[in-house]
VOPAGU-2260 file (C-alpha; in pm, 1 decimal, decimal comma):
REM VOPAGU-2260
SITE   aa  ch    i         X         Y         Z
SITE  MET   A    0    9088,6    8977,7    8973,6
SITE  ILE   A    1    9148,3    8805,0    9291,4
SITE  THR   A    2    9218,4    8401,0    9201,4
SITE  LEU   A    3    9104,6    8124,2    9389,2
SITE  ASN   A    4    9460,1    8038,4    9498,5
SITE  THR   A    5    9487,4    8380,4    9618,1
SITE  PHE   A    6    9179,1    8393,1    9835,3
SITE  LEU   A    7    9281,0    8041,2   10045,6
SITE  ALA   A    8    9612,6    8164,9   10115,0
SITE  THR   A    9    9449,0    8472,4   10271,0
SITE  VAL   A   10    9167,2    8238,3   10410,9
SITE  ILE   A   11    9443,6    8005,8   10558,8
SITE  TYR   A   12    9719,1    8281,4   10687,0
SITE  ALA   A   13    9408,9    8480,5   10874,2
SITE  GLY   A   14    9286,9    8141,3   11034,7
SITE  LEU   A   15    9688,7    8059,3   11085,8
SITE  GLY   A   16    9714,9    8431,4   11267,9
SITE  ILE   A   17    9426,2    8433,9   11437,1
SITE  VAL   A   18    9498,3    8061,9   11619,6
SITE  ILE   A   19    9849,5    8200,2   11705,2
SITE  PHE   A   20    9747,5    8489,2   11867,1
SITE  VAL   A   21    9475,2    8306,3   12055,6
SITE  VAL   A   22    9730,2    8039,6   12192,3
SITE  SER   A   23   10008,8    8319,0   12245,5
SITE  PHE   A   24    9743,8    8535,3   12462,4
SITE  VAL   A   25    9697,3    8246,2   12658,4
SITE  LEU   A   26   10036,2    8178,3   12708,9
SITE  VAL   A   27   10056,0    8540,7   12828,1
SITE  ASP   A   28    9766,6    8514,0   13081,2
SITE  ARG   A   29    9903,5    8195,1   13215,4
SITE  LEU   A   30   10236,8    8307,1   13276,1
SITE  THR   A   31   10098,4    8699,1   13410,6
SITE  PRO   A   32   10007,2    8646,9   13807,9
SITE  GLY   A   33    9652,9    8649,9   13917,9
SITE  GLU   A   34    9379,6    8582,0   13666,4
SITE  LEU   A   35    9386,4    8801,6   13406,0
SITE  TRP   A   36    9008,3    8831,9   13328,7
SITE  LYS   A   37    8870,4    8861,3   13663,1
SITE  GLU   A   38    9111,3    9163,3   13711,2
SITE  ILE   A   39    8937,6    9344,0   13417,7
SITE  ILE   A   40    8603,8    9214,7   13445,8
SITE  GLU   A   41    8541,4    9214,7   13831,1
SITE  ARG   A   42    8750,6    9412,8   13956,4
SITE  GLN   A   43    8757,6    9686,2   13641,1
SITE  ASN   A   44    9176,4    9740,0   13669,9
SITE  THR   A   45    9252,8    9962,7   13402,0
SITE  ALA   A   46    9583,5    9890,0   13439,1
SITE  VAL   A   47    9569,0    9545,4   13362,6
SITE  ALA   A   48    9298,6    9604,1   13099,6
SITE  LEU   A   49    9588,6    9885,4   12909,5
SITE  LEU   A   50    9824,3    9555,8   12979,2
SITE  ALA   A   51    9598,6    9302,2   12793,9
SITE  GLY   A   52    9550,8    9531,8   12522,3
SITE  ALA   A   53    9872,9    9667,9   12499,5
SITE  VAL   A   54   10034,3    9277,8   12482,8
SITE  ALA   A   55    9723,2    9211,1   12223,8
SITE  ILE   A   56    9842,7    9451,3   11939,5
SITE  GLY   A   57   10198,1    9372,1   11985,8
SITE  ILE   A   58   10155,1    8988,5   11955,9
SITE  SER   A   59    9937,3    9102,3   11644,4
SITE  SER   A   60   10210,1    9347,8   11516,7
SITE  ILE   A   61   10453,2    9066,4   11488,8
SITE  ILE   A   62   10195,0    8796,6   11366,2
SITE  ALA   A   63   10150,9    9017,3   11099,7
SITE  ALA   A   64   10455,6    9081,0   11032,1
SITE  ALA   A   65   10571,3    8746,7   11011,7
SITE  VAL   A   66   10250,5    8647,7   10753,4
SITE  HIS   A   67   10364,2    8951,0   10556,0
SITE  GLY   A   68   10725,9    8870,3   10463,3
C-alpha cells in the first residue's frame, strides 16, 4: 500500500522533473540558432523536429536517472 509520504515524494519529484525539463529545453532552444518552434511549425522542418525530439528524450533520460538515483 502506498503511504502518504511516498505519494507526496512521487508528486514532488515528478513536478521537479517537469520544471527541470522545461527550463533545460528552453535553454537548448535559446542556444540553437534560429527560432526552433517557427522552424518546426511554420516551415515544417522535419530535421529540426527530430533534433528537438532527440533533445527531449536525452534530457528526460538524464532527469529520470537523477531522480531514480
